[in-house]
DOTI-851005 format. One record per residue (C-alpha): residue number from 1; residue in three letters; chain; z, x, y. Coordinates in steps of 0.02 Angstrom, whole numbers, m for minus. Layout:
N
<site NUM ALA A <Z X Y>>
...
! end
This chain:
120
<site 1 MET A <m430 m542 m629>>
<site 2 ASN A <m569 m662 m672>>
<site 3 LYS A <m754 m627 m646>>
<site 4 LYS A <m770 m736 m491>>
<site 5 THR A <m630 m639 m406>>
<site 6 ILE A <m709 m473 m452>>
<site 7 TYR A <m875 m527 m376>>
<site 8 ARG A <m796 m602 m220>>
<site 9 LEU A <m684 m455 m179>>
<site 10 PRO A <m825 m335 m129>>
<site 11 ILE A <m904 m469 m20>>
<site 12 ILE A <m741 m506 69>>
<site 13 LEU A <m706 m321 93>>
<site 14 LEU A <m882 m292 155>>
<site 15 LEU A <m855 m424 289>>
<site 16 ILE A <m692 m340 338>>
<site 17 PHE A <m782 m172 348>>
<site 18 ILE A <m917 m245 458>>
<site 19 LEU A <m788 m318 576>>
<site 20 VAL A <m690 m156 580>>
<site 21 GLY A <m851 m57 607>>
<site 22 LEU A <m900 m167 752>>
<site 23 SER A <m728 m145 825>>
<site 24 ILE A <m735 44 806>>
<site 25 ALA A <m912 48 876>>
<site 26 GLY A <m851 m46 1029>>
<site 27 CYS A <m714 84 1053>>
<site 28 ALA A <m836 228 1033>>
<site 29 ASN A <m951 154 1165>>
<site 30 GLY A <m810 145 1291>>
<site 31 ASN A <m804 m45 1288>>
<site 32 VAL A <m615 m47 1271>>
<site 33 LYS A <m504 m33 1422>>
<site 34 PRO A <m371 102 1410>>
<site 35 GLU A <m235 m23 1450>>
<site 36 VAL A <m248 m204 1401>>
<site 37 GLU A <m173 m327 1521>>
<site 38 LYS A <m35 m424 1437>>
<site 39 THR A <m51 m610 1457>>
<site 40 LYS A <54 m752 1392>>
<site 41 PHE A <m16 m850 1247>>
<site 42 GLU A <m53 m1028 1291>>
<site 43 ALA A <m95 m1153 1156>>
<site 44 PRO A <m258 m1246 1184>>
<site 45 GLU A <m229 m1427 1222>>
<site 46 ASP A <m311 m1500 1069>>
<site 47 GLU A <m258 m1562 897>>
<site 48 PHE A <m319 m1405 809>>
<site 49 SER A <m188 m1291 883>>
<site 50 GLU A <m42 m1400 832>>
<site 51 GLU A <m104 m1444 658>>
<site 52 ASN A <m154 m1269 602>>
<site 53 LEU A <m7 m1170 666>>
<site 54 GLY A <101 m1243 528>>
<site 55 GLY A <253 m1260 638>>
<site 56 ASN A <233 m1087 715>>
<site 57 THR A <197 m1046 895>>
<site 58 LEU A <54 m936 952>>
<site 59 GLU A <182 m805 1001>>
<site 60 ASN A <247 m800 821>>
<site 61 SER A <76 m812 739>>
<site 62 PHE A <4 m669 841>>
<site 63 SER A <158 m564 867>>
<site 64 LEU A <166 m376 842>>
<site 65 GLU A <258 m404 677>>
<site 66 GLN A <124 m523 613>>
<site 67 SER A <m13 m402 667>>
<site 68 ILE A <68 m258 573>>
<site 69 TYR A <90 m372 421>>
<site 70 ARG A <m96 m415 425>>
<site 71 ILE A <m145 m232 442>>
<site 72 ASP A <m40 m195 289>>
<site 73 GLN A <m134 m333 197>>
<site 74 VAL A <m298 m250 243>>
<site 75 ARG A <m230 m82 181>>
<site 76 GLU A <m184 m164 15>>
<site 77 ALA A <m356 m243 1>>
<site 78 LEU A <m441 m77 34>>
<site 79 GLU A <m330 8 m95>>
<site 80 SER A <m375 m129 m221>>
<site 81 PHE A <m560 m104 m185>>
<site 82 LYS A <m537 84 m210>>
<site 83 LYS A <m454 53 m379>>
<site 84 LEU A <m588 m72 m428>>
<site 85 THR A <m724 52 m382>>
<site 86 GLU A <m642 188 m487>>
<site 87 LYS A <m625 73 m638>>
<site 88 SER A <m802 8 m621>>
<site 89 LYS A <m886 180 m617>>
<site 90 ALA A <m891 182 m807>>
<site 91 LYS A <m974 11 m814>>
<site 92 ILE A <m1085 3 m660>>
<site 93 SER A <m1223 125 m615>>
<site 94 LYS A <m1212 233 m459>>
<site 95 GLU A <m1364 142 m390>>
<site 96 VAL A <m1277 m26 m401>>
<site 97 LEU A <m1118 45 m325>>
<site 98 ASP A <m1222 117 m183>>
<site 99 GLN A <m1300 m55 m155>>
<site 100 VAL A <m1127 m133 m145>>
<site 101 GLY A <m1082 m4 m13>>
<site 102 ASN A <m919 78 39>>
<site 103 THR A <m896 151 m134>>
<site 104 GLY A <m919 335 m92>>
<site 105 TRP A <m781 463 m85>>
<site 106 GLY A <m790 488 103>>
<site 107 ILE A <m775 305 147>>
<site 108 GLN A <m642 267 18>>
<site 109 THR A <m536 419 56>>
<site 110 LEU A <m558 447 243>>
<site 111 GLY A <m624 280 305>>
<site 112 PHE A <m505 170 208>>
<site 113 TYR A <m359 275 271>>
<site 114 ASN A <m414 289 452>>
<site 115 TRP A <m484 115 488>>
<site 116 PRO A <m318 21 481>>
<site 117 ASN A <m232 163 575>>
<site 118 THR A <m361 149 714>>
<site 119 ILE A <m334 m38 729>>
<site 120 GLU A <m145 m16 723>>
! end
């Protein structure tokens, strides 16, 4: 991995954590309906939808299979961040790791395991 990738990974993961945290906070506040009404996907009638779907339909792009695939990608990213944190402990001070955030045992062991499961 090059240096740019190493510096970008924590930022990307931090953004993911913020989004997940906001999602979980919404659930904790009761903002999520117990049952979500299923609606049919309809492509917006503009050029964006056709150009960026790359030949796929909305049903394929946002299917259950694709959602599970993306959750697995998040799991892999969290596992990579966990490994990166472990390897960097010898080179980066605890203060700097604390500033980066999400480097503590509780978050990386419990949070990283539970967050994708909650979304799933």
